[in-house]
N, C-alpha and C positions, 0 to 999 in steps of 0.2 A: 609679335615682338620684333625687335630689330634683328636683321640678318646682315652680316658682313663677312669679310674674307676669313675671319677667325671662327665663325660659327661652324660647329661640326654638323655636316650634312651627310646623308646616306643616299647613294644612287638608287636605293630600293624604295625610297619614300617619296610621297607627294607632299609639297609644302604650300600652305596657304599663308600669305604674308601681306602686310600693307604695301610693300614695294620690293621689287626684285633688284638687288644691288648689281652694279656693272661687272663685279668680279665673282658672280655666282658660279659655284661648281656644278657639275652635271647632276641632275636628280631625275626621279621617275616622272614628275609632273610639277607644274607651277600654276598657282592661281594668285592673282594680286588684286588689291583694291585700287592702287594708284596705277593708271594705265601706262605711264611713261610714253612710249611711242612704238609704232609698228616695226621700226627698222633699226632699233638699237642692236648692239653686238649680242646681247643676251637673247634677244628675239631671233636674230639670224642663226645663232648656234642651235637654239631650240628647234627651229624649223628644219635645220639641216639634219638633226638626229631624230626627228619625229617625237620630240618631247611635248606632251599636251600642255597648252599654255592658254589661260583664259583670264578675263577680268571679271571680278565680282563686286558686288556692292558691300558697303560696310555692314549692312544687315546680314548678308550672306556669310560674311566672315564670322560674325558672332554666332550665327546658327551652326556653322561647321565646327566650332570649337568643341561642341559636345561629342563629336565623332573622332577626336584626336586619338591616334593609335590604332584605329580600326582599319582593316583591309577593305579597300573599295575598288571598284572599276571606274576609271576616269577616261573620258574620250572627248576630244574637241574636233569638230568637223572643219573642213576648209572654209565653210561659210559661217562659222562661228557658233554653231549649235554645241551646247555643253551637256554631257551626260555624266552624272556622278551617282553611284548607287552602291550599297553594300555588296561585297563579293558573293554573298549567298543568293542575291537576286539576279545574278548574271544569267543571261540566256545562253543556250548552246552556241549560238553564233558568236556571242561575245567571248565565251571561253575559247572557242577555236581561234578567234582573232588574236587573243593574248598568246596562245601557244604558237601560232604562226609567226608572230612578231619575235618571240624568243628564238625560234629556230632560224629565222631568216635575216637577222641583223648581220649585215655584210661587213667584213673587215678587209682592208687593203694593205698592200705593202708600199712603203715610201719608195718611189722610183729612183734608182741610182744609176741607171744605164747611161745617162747623158751627162752626169756630173763631171766637171772639169776643174780640178783644183790647182791647175797651173798658174792662172793669174792671181796675184796677191796684192797688186797695186789698185787703187781706186779706178773704176771704169765710169766714164761719163754717161749720164742718162741718155744723151742723144745717140749713143752708140748701141743702145739696147733695143731689142724688138721682143714681141711676145714669144717668139720661138726660142729666146734665150732662157726662158723659165726652166729651172732645174739644171741649167748648165753652169752658169757663173753665179746666179742669184735666184731668189724665189720669184713667184709670179707677181708679187706686189711691184717690185722694181721693173721687171720685164714688161708688165702690162702698162705701167706708167711711161716707160720708154716708148712703147707703141703709141700711146696717146701723145707723147712729145713729138713723135714723127707725124702723126695725123692732125694734131691740133697745137702746133708750136707756139701760137700766141696765147694759149690758155694753160700751158704747163711751164712751171719754173725750170731753170737749169738745176742740175743736181749731179750726184755721183753715188756709186755703189761700192761698198767695201765687200768684196766677193767671198764666196765660200772658202776659197783657197787661203785667205788671210786668217780666217777663223781656224781652219784645220792646221795651218802652220803653227799657230800658237798652242792649239790643243795637243800637238805632238811634243811639246816641251815637257820637262819634268814637273810634275805636280808636287809641291812641297809636302813633306811628311808622309808620302805614300810609296816611294820607291818605284814609281811608274809614271807614265805620262797622264795628262788630263784625259786624253782620248781612251787610253787603256782603262782608266778608272771608270769612265762612262760605260764602256763595253762590259766590264765586270759587274757594273751595277745591275744591269738587266739579267746577266747570268746568275747573279746572287738571288734575284727574285724568282728564278726558276729552280732553286735548289731544294733544300730539305723541307721547307715550310709547306704545309698542306693546303691552306686556304688562300683565296684571293686577298683577303684582308691582311693576312700575314705577309704575303708577297709584296703587297702595296706598301706596308710599313717598312720593309727592308729597303725597297727601291727609293721611297721618299726620303728616308734618313740619309741615304748616300747622295741623292740629288741635292739635298740641302747642303751637305759638305762640298759638293762640286760647285754649287752657286757661290758659296762663300769664297772658295779658292779662285774662281774666275773673277770675282769682284776685286781680288788683290793681285791679279795676274800682271806680270811685268811684260810690257811691250818691247819688241825689238827696236833698236834705234832706226833701222831701215823702215820699219812700219810707221813709226811716228813721223819720219821725214816724208814718206809717201802720202800720209793723210794731210800734212801741211801743204804739200804740193797739190793735192786734190782740191783744197780750198782755193789756192792761188790760180790754178789752171782751169778748173771747171766751174768755180763760182765767182772768179774774178775779185777775190778779196783775201787778205791775210787771215789765217785762223785766229780767232779771238776778236775780230772786228765785225763779224756778221753773225746774227743769231740764226740758228738752224734747228730743224727737227731731226732727231736721230731715231729712225724707225726700224724695228725688227722686220725681217722678211725671210721666213724659213722656206724650205722646200716642201713643207706640209701645211700650206694655207692658200686660200684663194684659188683652189683647184675646182675642176668641174664637178667633183663629187664631195668636196669638203671645204667649207668656208674658213674655219679657224679664226673667225672675226674676233679681234680684240684679245686673243690669247697671249700675245707677247707684248713687250713693253715698247711704247713710244715715249721718248723724252722730249717734252715740248720746249721750244724756244730757249736753247742753251747757247751762250756766247763765249764764256770764259774757256780758254784752251784746256786747262786741266779738267774742267767740268765736262767738256766734250769727250775727252779721252776716257773719263770715268763712265760717261754715258754709254760708250761703246762696250765697255766691260759689262755694264748692267743689262744692256740689250742682249748681248750674247748669252748671259746667264738666264735671262727671262724665258728662254726656250725650255728650261728645266724646272719651272715652278711646279708646285703641287697642283695648281689649277690647270695648267697646261697639260700635265701628265694625265689628270683624271679625264679631261675632255678627249685627249688623243688616244688614250689606251683603249677606249671603246671602239676606235675606228682603225687602229694600226696594228699590224702584225710585227713590225720592226721599228719601234719608237727610238731605238738606240741610234738610228741612222738619220735623225733630224739634223740638218745643217742650217744655221742662220747666216744670212748675209745682212748687210745694214744699208739702208737707204738714207742718204743725207741730202736734205733739201732746204733752201732758205725759207725762213719764216715769212708767211704772208698774213698780215694782221687784218683778216677779213672782217667786214661789218656783220655778216651773217653767213652761216654755213650749215651744212646738213647732208642728207642722203637722198638720192634720186634712184628709184628702181623702175626699170623699164617694163613693168607689168603691173597688173592690179594685185595688190598683196592680200587684201581681205575681200573675198567674194566678188572681185572685180573682173573686168574683161582682160584677157591676156594682152591686149593692145593698149590698156590703160597705162598711165604713168603715175607712180606713187612718189610724193615728195614730202619730206619732213625736214623742217629747218628751225634753228634757234639763232639767237643773236650771238655774235662773237665767234671764236674758233671752237672746233670740236663739237659742232652742233649735232644733236640727235643721237650720236653713237653711244653715249653713256646712259641712255634711258631718260633724258630730259623730257619734260612734257612739252613736246615740240609742236609747232604749227604744221599740220599735216593736210595735204591736198591730194585729191584724185583728179587727174587730167584725163578726160575721155577722148576716144578717137573722133567723136563728133564735135570737138572743140569746147565741150562744157568744162567748167572749172568748179569742183565741188569741195567745200571745206569739210574735212572729216573731224578735225579738232583744232582749237586755237592753242597758241603757246601759253603756258602757265608757269614757266620757270622764271622767277624774278632775278636770278643771278646768271651772268654769262662771263665767258673767259676773254680776257684782254691780254695781248702779247706785246709787252713793251720792247722798244728797240734795244734797251740795255740788257735784255734777257729776262728769263723767269716768267711767271704767270701771275696775273692779278685778277680779281673779280670786280665786276661792276653790276649795278642794279638797273633794271629796265622796268617799264610800265607796259600796259596792255591795251591802251585806248585805240590803237591803230593796228591793222594787219602788218605782219612782218614782211611778207612778200607782196609786192604790188603787181598790177596787171602786166606791166612790161617785163618784169623779172620772171613771172610765170610763163610768159610767152617765150622768153629766152630759153628757159629750161625745157619747154616742149620741143623747141627747134633743136636744141643741143641733143636731147634724147634721140630724136629722129636721125640726126646726123651720125651719132655714135653707132646706133644700130645698123645703119646703112654701111658705114665704112668698115665696121668690124665684120659684117656679113660678107663683104667683098674680099676680106683678108684671109688667105688660106693658112696663115701661120697661127691664127687664133685657135686655141684648143677647145673653144666652147661656142655654141650658137646663141648664147644668152638664155634668158634675160640677164640684164646687167645691174649690178649694185654699184653706184658711183658716189664717191664722197667728193664734195665740191663746195665752193663758197663764192660770195660776191664781195668785191672791193671796188668802190667807185663805179658801180654799175657793170663791172666786167666779171665774167665767170672765170674762176680758177679751178682746174681739175687736179685733185690730189690722189685719187685712188680709184681703180675699177677692178671689180671681181665678178665672177659669175654669181648670180643669185640662185642659191642652191636650196632646194626643199627635199625633204625625205620622200623618195619616189613612192614607197608603199603607202605612206600616210596620205599623200596627195591623191593617189589613185584608188584607195581602198573603197570597195563597193559599200561596205558597212558605213564608213564615215560619210560618204557622199549621199547615201539614201536617208540619213537621219536629218538632213537639211530639208526643211519644209519650204515650198515655194511661197514667196511673199509677193503679192501684187506690187508692181513697181510704183504705182501711183497711190498706194494706200496712205492715208493720213492717220497719224496717231495723236489724239488730243493730249496735250501736255498734262492735263488734269489727271490722267491715268497714272502718271509716274511722279508728279510733284505733290507735296503735301498742301 
């Protein structure tokens, strides 16, 4: 059946579905018929938290319907081996694996020791370095600022609305509450720890209050000084008056793109907005997106202090790329650590929302292997007037040509080398890079550590269930085709 943002899902259940939506909430396991791609936001979040995730055939989906509601053991190895069996058939090793996982799920605290709320005016991207992550802005803007320094010809100009501007407005009175927005937020998590006994009850209290908070932020009045500062940010840092240049308005919290947690796609990005009033409203919406139900459910599994999430906002000019996607500087599925995995779609926002993207494996010995072709007929176009439209493509030719694949290989090598030389970078990689091509030129839009669940990746059980397959083995297509 169809699954979307309004479908009630439980973190304790495994879901078998035709397609995983881009706004999926955290669950115990996922199995889909439509493969999407290896590097969408849902795939990255699942890998980060060790959620088993596999692709099934339509026949498998129909067979599994008979087992709906039953308790099963479900495991997916790094090499793609899938085991699903009734819980009564679990071995002692499998039972111990489940118990170990329950005891060892680590939670961390949002780091606040470096945060500086003094700046409230926009900060140009060119002033930021990776070391500014958690200080004035989140890692998304800080890392892009680092790329701007290292690859100036491949990164647009832009600016960041820092944590301080958000907190300044959150300290204002929240209508109808008798307190500030910030105090209401702190009370929200205190209320969740009150008299209710179960996690479901606590979640219900917190989510109801977060809904009220989001609505209030969506109507929040900006100070005249802030509105002037944002207009000046356009004029001084983007070289255009606000309202004349379409931009992306991107959320960047202090709890995403970290070395231990990706947070990919949890917060809002408003695509290609040009109208001044719409840009100001986008700022409100992006601030509020840090407190959605989906963001809460993914983060509360990982954080001990979710009340201390601070959003900054990255504002960058629109680049209407011809093709875009994700490049990961390692082999994602059973590949060599020095492989490069590339997934691209036509237009903007390629691959990240689960499109059936053209996916390649680039090996250290210069081989280029097609893992899957693009099969999404629609792609996103970004008009200069603002807004988003859809266009239709065909599939008779590959999306990426040989020269573009070679550019990507060289860019990956350069990124790895330069970031390894930089002592300010808080991760040694591998890297997840969002990028695109326009007129044959690479544009870099985001870089984050590629984070996998450490225990799932190194589990002796999961690794030993993979059977060695001879590299040169041929499989006759008649075995699998009618």
